[in-house]
N, C-alpha and C positions, 0 to 999 in steps of 0.2 A: 569222443573219448571221455570217460568219466575221470574225475579228479584222482581217485585211487589208482587208476591205471597210469595216469601221468606221473604220479609220485613213484610208482614202481619202475616206470621207464627211466625216470631221472636217477633213482637210486641204482638201477642196473648200470647206467652209463657211468656214474661216479665210481661204482665198484670196479668196473673194467679198467677205468683210467688209473685208479689207485693201485690196482693189482699190477699194472704195467710199471708204474713208478716203483713199487716195492721190489719187483724182480730186477729192475735196472739198478736200484740201490744195492741189492744183494750182490749183483755181479760186480759192481764197482767197489763197494765198501766192505762187503762181507755180510754174512747172514746175521751176525750179532752186533752189527754197527748200530749206532743211535738212529741213523736215518732209516735203516731197514726196519728196526723195531717200532719206530714211530709210525711208519706207513702200515705196518702189520696191525698195530693197535687201532688206528683209524679205520682200517679195512674191516676189522672185527665189529666195530660200532656200526658201520654201514650195513654189514651183512645181517646183524641183529635187527636193525630198523627194517630192512627188506623183508625179513622173515615175519616180523610183527604185522606189517602191512599186507602181507600175502596170505593171511589166514582166511 
C-alpha cells in the first residue's frame, strides 16, 4: 500500500470517529453546543484534508 493510500485510510478512519462523536454531542448537548460545533469544525478540516489528498 502506498503512502497516499495510507493517509487516505487514516483520514477516513478519523472522519468516521469524529462524525460519531459529533452526533453523540448533538444528541446530548444540542446542535448549537460548544462541543458539537467544535467537533463539526474539526470534521470540516479533516474532510478538506481528505479531499486534497484524494485528487
